[in-house]
C-alpha positions in Angstrom: 0.0 0.0 0.0 2.7 2.5 0.8 6.2 3.4 -0.1 9.0 2.9 2.5 8.9 5.8 4.9 12.2 6.8 6.6 12.2 8.1 10.1 11.7 11.8 10.5 13.1 14.1 13.1 9.7 15.4 14.2 8.1 12.0 14.7 7.4 12.6 18.4 8.4 11.4 21.8 8.1 7.7 21.0 10.5 7.7 18.0 12.9 5.5 20.1 10.2 2.9 20.3 9.9 2.5 16.6 12.4 -0.3 16.3 10.8 -3.7 16.4 9.9 -6.6 14.1 7.2 -7.9 11.7 5.6 -11.3 11.5 3.2 -13.1 9.1 3.3 -13.4 5.3 1.3 -10.9 3.4 -2.4 -11.2 2.4 -2.7 -11.2 -1.4 -3.4 -7.7 -2.7 -2.6 -5.4 -5.6 1.1 -4.8 -6.3 3.0 -3.1 -3.6 5.8 -0.6 -3.4 8.5 -2.0 -1.2 10.9 -4.9 -1.4 9.5 -8.2 -0.2 11.3 -9.4 2.9 12.2 -12.7 4.3 10.8 -13.3 7.8 13.4 -14.3 10.4 12.4 -16.9 12.9 12.2 -14.5 15.8 9.8 -12.0 14.3 6.7 -13.7 15.6 7.9 -13.3 19.1 9.3 -9.8 18.6 6.1 -8.5 17.0 4.2 -9.2 20.2 6.3 -6.6 21.9 5.4 -3.9 19.4 1.7 -4.7 19.0 1.0 -5.9 22.5 -2.6 -6.5 23.1 -3.7 -3.2 21.8 -2.3 -2.3 18.4 -5.1 -4.2 16.8 -7.7 -2.9 19.2 -11.2 -1.9 18.2 -12.6 1.6 18.6 -15.7 0.9 20.6 -18.6 3.3 20.5 -19.8 4.2 24.0 -23.5 4.4 23.3 -24.5 4.8 26.9 -22.1 7.6 27.8 -21.8 11.2 26.7 -18.5 11.6 28.5 -15.5 11.0 26.3 -13.7 8.3 28.3 -11.7 6.1 25.9 -10.0 3.1 27.5 -6.8 1.4 26.7 -4.4 -1.1 28.3 -0.6 -1.2 28.3 1.1 -3.2 25.6 1.9 -6.8 26.5 5.5 -7.7 27.3 5.1 -11.4 26.7 7.3 -12.4 23.8 5.4 -15.6 23.0 3.3 -15.1 19.8 0.1 -16.7 21.0 -3.0 -15.0 19.5 -5.6 -14.0 22.1 -8.5 -11.7 22.5 -7.5 -8.0 22.3 -8.8 -5.2 24.6 -10.4 -2.2 23.0 -9.5 1.4 22.7 -12.7 3.4 23.1 -13.7 6.8 21.9 -16.9 8.6 22.8 -19.5 8.9 20.1 -21.2 12.2 19.3 -24.7 11.2 20.3 -26.2 14.1 18.2 -24.8 12.6 15.0 -26.9 10.0 13.2 -24.3 7.7 11.6 -26.8 6.1 9.3 -28.1 9.4 8.0 -24.7 10.8 7.0 -21.3 9.3 6.2 -19.3 12.4 7.1 -17.0 10.5 9.3 -15.3 13.5 10.8 -18.5 14.2 12.8 -18.9 10.8 14.4 -16.5 11.1 17.3 -17.2 13.3 20.3 -15.5 16.7 19.8 -14.3 16.9 23.4 -12.7 13.5 23.1 -11.1 14.4 19.8 -9.7 17.7 21.3 -8.3 16.0 24.4 -6.7 13.0 22.7 -5.3 15.2 19.9 -3.5 17.2 22.5 -2.2 14.2 24.3 -1.2 12.4 21.1 0.2 15.4 19.3 -2.1 14.6 16.4 -3.8 17.4 14.5 -7.5 17.4 15.5 -8.7 17.3 11.9 -6.7 14.1 11.3 -7.7 12.5 14.5 -11.4 13.2 13.8 -10.9 11.3 10.5 -9.1 8.3 12.1 -11.7 8.0 14.9 -14.6 8.5 12.5 -13.3 5.9 10.1 -12.9 3.4 12.9 -16.4 4.2 14.2 -17.9 3.9 10.7 -16.1 0.6 10.2 -17.4 -0.7 13.5 -20.9 -0.2 12.1 -20.4 -1.5 8.5 -17.9 -4.3 9.3 -18.2 -5.1 13.0 -16.2 -8.3 12.7 -13.1 -6.3 11.7 -12.3 -4.8 15.1 -10.2 -2.0 13.7 -9.0 0.6 16.3 -8.5 4.4 15.7 -5.0 3.9 17.1 -4.0 1.6 14.1 -5.2 4.2 11.6 -3.4 7.0 13.5 -0.2 4.9 13.6 -0.3 4.5 9.8 -1.0 8.2 9.4 2.0 9.0 11.6 4.4 6.7 9.8 3.2 7.6 6.3 3.0 11.4 6.5 3.2 12.5 10.1 -0.6 13.1 10.0 -0.4 15.1 6.8 2.3 17.4 8.0 5.3 16.0 6.2 7.5 18.3 4.1 5.5 21.4 5.1 2.1 20.1 4.2 -0.9 20.5 6.5 -4.5 19.3 6.7 -7.0 22.2 6.4 -10.5 22.4 7.8 -11.8 20.8 4.6 -9.6 17.8 5.3 -7.3 18.4 2.3 -3.6 17.9 2.7 -1.8 20.8 1.0 0.7 21.0 -0.6 -0.2 17.6 -2.0 1.8 14.7 -0.5 3.3 12.6 -3.4 6.0 10.0 -2.8 9.0 9.0 -4.8 8.8 7.1 -8.1 8.4 3.4 -7.5 11.2 2.6 -10.0 12.8 -0.4 -8.3 15.5 1.7 -6.6 14.9 0.6 -2.9 11.3 0.0 -3.8 9.2 -2.5 -5.8 9.3 -1.6 -9.4 5.7 -0.5 -10.3 5.3 1.0 -13.8 2.6 3.5 -14.2 -0.9 2.0 -14.0 -3.1 5.1 -14.5 -1.5 7.4 -17.1 -0.3 9.6 -14.2 -3.9 10.6 -13.3 -3.6 10.2 -9.6 0.1 10.8 -9.0 1.1 13.0 -11.9 3.7 10.5 -13.1 3.1 8.7 -16.4 6.2 6.5 -16.1 6.1 5.1 -12.6 3.4 4.8 -9.9 3.9 6.9 -6.7 2.2 6.8 -3.3 -0.2 9.7 -2.8 -2.0 11.6 0.0 -1.7 11.6 3.8 -2.3 7.8 3.9 0.0 7.2 0.9 -2.0 5.1 -1.6 -0.7 3.9 -4.9 -3.0 4.4 -7.9 -3.9 0.7 -8.3 -5.0 0.3 -4.7 -6.8 3.6 -4.6 -8.8 2.7 -7.7 -9.9 -0.6 -6.1 -10.7 0.6 -2.6 -11.4 4.3 -2.7 -14.1 5.6 -0.3 -16.0 8.9 0.1 -15.5 9.6 3.8 -16.8 13.1 4.0 -20.0 12.4 2.0 -19.3 15.0 -0.7 -19.8 12.6 -3.6 -16.1 12.3 -4.5 -13.3 10.1 -3.3 -10.2 12.3 -3.0 -6.9 10.7 -2.1 -5.7 14.0 -0.6 -8.7 14.4 1.7 -8.1 12.8 5.1 -11.6 11.5 5.7 -11.6 9.7 2.3 -8.1 8.5 2.8 -8.6 7.2 6.4 -11.9 5.4 5.5 -10.2 3.9 2.5 -7.4 2.6 4.7 -9.9 1.2 7.1 -11.8 -0.6 4.4 -8.6 -1.9 2.9 -7.2 -3.2 6.2 -10.4 -5.0 7.1 -10.6 -6.5 3.6 -7.1 -8.0 3.7 -6.9 -8.7 7.4 -10.3 -9.9 8.5 -10.6 -9.9 12.3 -7.9 -7.5 13.4 -8.3 -8.3 17.0 -6.2 -11.4 16.3 -2.5 -10.4 16.4 -1.5 -12.4 13.4 -4.2 -10.9 11.3 -3.3 -7.4 12.4 0.4 -8.1 11.5 -0.7 -9.5 8.1 -2.9 -6.4 7.3 -0.1 -4.0 8.1 2.3 -6.1 6.0 -0.2 -5.9 3.1 -0.3 -2.1 3.5 3.5 -2.0 3.2 5.7 -5.2 3.4 8.6 -3.9 5.3 10.1 -5.1 8.6 10.9 -1.5 9.8 7.4 -0.3 8.7 5.6 -3.0 10.6 7.6 -2.3 13.7 7.1 1.4 13.6 3.3 1.2 13.1 3.1 -1.4 15.9 5.0 0.9 18.3 3.0 4.0 17.4 -0.3 2.1 17.7 0.6 0.8 21.1 1.6 4.2 22.2 -1.7 5.8 21.0 -3.6 2.9 22.7 -2.3 4.0 26.1 -3.9 7.5 25.8 -7.0 8.1 27.8 
């Protein structure tokens, strides 16, 4: 799903944690960007450290409470890779929003919760509203997936620092500007992916590139693109659309993401890289501890 993303100096207080290991083979999907990797025998055990019991956690709507009181548990330290039920990371739902009447996902999460967690997590509020809304919407449309907002936020962090990489920012309309476009996927430290769309999405008619705050390649975007802000258009540069597309994709390739091996496989499908899997796992575990 994404091109390899090197560490950035502004990655946050938990950059030192983004150094662990991946695990399962990838779920079949459209062609990817990065080099395929061979799994060392220890990765199953090491991945448990990064994901813990929470990186695959579901975002659970609190239908009986109007107080934003998300819950999370600390990451597991057991290095034995034994799949087990995963605790949830909760976010308060905006009770005034009818999720069935509108699919503007940025309005689904309680605004007080978004404001508080955004401050604690150092995530722009507009981006967090999209991550939380995408997870809440997915909990309604695909309840068996168990996707947590923390996983989407972790991917957004690693891919584009929540739409802020290289001077970009996400505006009130959810558009990341200047546009975030990755390097050409020409086989130099990436998979070799010749152009698939005449440069329509990424502006490159020779090689495909990853695009937008969640970094989709054209082939994957064409297959999974979603309209997260209910404006009638799926825009790869718009964070609601991109976050919901990422949610739909992860659930499609991973299935029940409350199972650690499925979560690992879904992240691998998004970007098959040892370093990438580790960094997303560490970031997701960090976000899961926020209350």
